[in-house]
C-alpha positions in Angstrom: 9.2 0.4 -42.9 10.1 2.6 -40.1 6.9 4.1 -37.9 7.6 7.5 -35.8 7.8 7.4 -32.1 4.4 8.2 -30.4 4.6 10.9 -27.8 3.5 9.7 -24.8 2.6 12.5 -23.0 2.7 11.8 -19.1 -0.4 13.0 -17.0 -0.2 16.1 -15.3 1.0 16.5 -11.9 -0.7 18.3 -9.1 0.8 20.8 -6.7 0.0 23.2 -4.3 1.3 26.9 -4.5 1.4 28.5 -1.4 1.6 31.8 -1.0 2.9 33.8 2.3 2.3 38.0 1.9 3.4 40.1 4.8 5.1 43.3 5.1 8.1 42.4 3.8 7.0 41.0 0.9 5.9 37.6 -0.8 7.2 34.5 -0.2 6.1 31.5 -2.6 6.9 27.7 -2.6 5.5 24.6 -4.1 4.4 21.6 -2.4 3.7 18.2 -3.6 1.0 18.1 -1.4 -1.6 20.5 0.7 -0.7 19.2 4.0 3.3 20.1 3.2 1.2 23.5 2.7 -0.9 23.7 5.7 2.5 22.4 7.3 4.2 25.6 6.5 1.6 27.7 7.6 1.6 26.1 11.1 5.1 26.6 11.3 5.0 30.8 9.9 2.1 30.6 12.5 4.3 29.2 15.5 7.6 31.3 14.9 5.5 34.6 14.8 2.8 34.0 17.0 4.7 35.8 19.7 5.9 38.9 18.0 2.0 39.2 17.0 0.7 38.7 20.1 0.4 38.7 24.1 -2.1 35.6 24.7 -0.8 32.2 24.3 -0.4 30.2 20.9 -3.8 27.8 20.3 -2.8 24.3 19.4 -1.0 22.9 16.4 -3.8 21.8 14.4 -5.7 25.6 15.3 -2.7 27.8 15.3 -2.2 28.6 11.5 -5.8 29.2 10.8 -6.3 31.9 14.1 -2.9 33.4 13.3 -3.9 34.0 9.5 -7.0 35.3 10.5 -5.9 37.8 12.7 -3.1 39.4 11.2 -5.6 39.9 7.9 -6.2 43.6 9.4 -2.4 43.8 9.6 -2.0 42.9 5.7 -0.7 39.5 6.1 -2.3 36.7 4.1 -1.8 33.1 3.4 -3.3 31.3 0.8 -2.7 28.0 -2.0 -3.6 27.6 -4.8 -3.8 23.9 -6.5 -2.4 23.5 -9.9 -1.3 21.5 -12.6 2.4 21.2 -13.9 1.9 21.7 -18.0 3.3 18.8 -19.5 5.4 20.0 -22.4 2.6 20.9 -25.0 2.8 24.1 -24.3 -0.7 24.3 -24.2 -0.8 25.5 -20.9 -3.2 23.5 -18.1 -5.0 26.3 -16.9 -5.9 28.3 -19.6 -7.0 31.2 -16.7 -3.7 31.4 -15.4 -3.0 31.8 -11.5 -6.1 32.8 -10.3 -8.8 30.5 -8.6 -10.5 28.1 -10.5 -13.7 25.6 -9.8 -11.9 22.5 -8.6 -9.4 25.2 -6.5 -9.5 27.7 -4.2 -7.5 29.6 -1.5 -7.3 28.8 2.1 -7.0 31.3 4.9 
């Protein structure tokens, strides 16, 4: 007697959604790990530092955090949110939507 195939649900894959809000709109990118998202933040800060500030930029390991901290008053923000990719069962992996959850948060 034939048996029905067994569906093996893959483990959810964690991704990092990076959101860059600026006066001209919002850019959103998805990365496989948090380091990649932070590299994007560093690159943005290095690209725009001289347009925003007259002082010399800090080192690469500090520029992203400092740039976006100083740009808060100018309505420019960078945040990341960890999310799991849904596995096809049509039940959202994150019942609450895209807002921060207990195991995630935003970083500036």
